Kinemage of the C-alpha trace (Angstrom):
@kinemage 1
@onewidth
@group {chain A} dominant
@subgroup {mainchain}
@vectorlist {calphas} color= white
{ca unk a 1} P 78.665 147.201 83.062
{ca unk a 2} L 75.144 147.856 81.143
{ca unk a 3} L 74.578 145.832 77.995
{ca unk a 4} L 72.862 146.281 74.893
{ca unk a 5} L 69.705 145.161 73.277
{ca unk a 6} L 70.660 142.719 70.685
{ca unk a 7} L 74.120 141.541 72.531
{ca unk a 8} L 75.094 137.929 73.423
{ca unk a 9} L 76.422 137.327 76.629
{ca unk a 10} L 77.235 134.225 79.189
{ca unk a 11} L 76.127 133.792 82.491
{ca unk a 12} L 80.101 132.806 83.496
{ca unk a 13} L 78.831 130.490 86.223
{ca unk a 14} L 76.623 128.614 83.679
{ca unk a 15} L 78.375 129.276 79.982
{ca unk a 16} L 74.815 129.888 79.182
{ca unk a 17} L 74.618 132.340 76.087
{ca unk a 18} L 71.584 134.535 76.190
{ca unk a 19} L 70.332 137.362 74.214
{ca unk a 20} L 69.238 141.196 75.205
{ca unk a 21} L 65.634 142.121 73.862
{ca unk a 22} L 66.049 144.706 76.214
{ca unk a 23} L 67.822 146.439 78.430
{ca unk a 24} L 66.655 148.467 82.159
{ca unk a 25} L 66.938 151.827 79.405
{ca unk a 26} L 63.075 150.362 78.067
{ca unk a 27} L 62.221 147.812 80.477
{ca unk a 28} L 60.925 148.005 84.251
{ca unk a 29} L 58.701 145.970 86.224
{ca unk a 30} L 54.908 147.509 86.770
{ca unk a 31} L 54.382 146.681 90.101
{ca unk a 32} L 57.784 148.259 91.436
{ca unk a 33} L 59.769 150.126 88.863
{ca unk a 34} L 62.409 148.811 88.942
{ca unk a 35} L 64.865 148.600 85.974
{ca unk a 36} L 65.184 145.173 84.334
{ca unk a 37} L 67.000 142.989 81.619
{ca unk a 38} L 64.643 141.070 79.288
{ca unk a 39} L 66.883 137.968 77.118
{ca unk a 40} L 66.147 134.520 76.077
{ca unk a 41} L 68.728 131.259 75.496
{ca unk a 42} L 70.682 131.577 72.471
{ca unk a 43} L 69.872 128.322 70.882
{ca unk a 44} L 66.368 128.720 71.443
{ca unk a 45} L 65.584 131.924 69.709
{ca unk a 46} L 61.271 131.200 70.376
{ca unk a 47} L 62.105 129.865 73.550
{ca unk a 48} L 60.983 131.696 76.891
{ca unk a 49} L 62.011 134.910 77.532
{ca unk a 50} L 64.079 135.532 80.814
{ca unk a 51} L 63.225 138.780 83.785
{ca unk a 52} L 66.326 139.582 85.651
{ca unk a 53} L 66.769 142.803 87.639
{ca unk a 54} L 69.267 144.915 85.609
{ca unk a 55} L 71.360 144.800 89.440
{ca unk a 56} L 72.019 141.691 89.255
{ca unk a 57} L 72.701 141.058 85.469
{ca unk a 58} L 75.563 143.703 85.832
{ca unk a 59} L 76.914 142.658 88.568
{ca unk a 60} L 79.733 140.416 87.363
{ca unk a 61} L 77.995 137.281 86.772
{ca unk a 62} L 77.760 137.859 82.645
{ca unk a 63} L 80.277 138.548 79.919
{ca unk a 64} L 79.724 140.007 76.363
{ca unk a 65} L 80.438 137.324 73.846
{ca unk a 66} L 78.715 139.477 70.733
């Protein structure tokens, strides 16, 4: 499942929620071209931005909340 920009997703194992900022349709690692997601913890909108490989985000460890 591909997540959309602005969606809220939950990490199934930890229960933490994140907002997707950019998906693999417009975000990639410079050195490899590998497609990634950029996201941030929902309760900390000014906090750290995280990047994760699209394959990991889409393998069932995250689910859509909103």
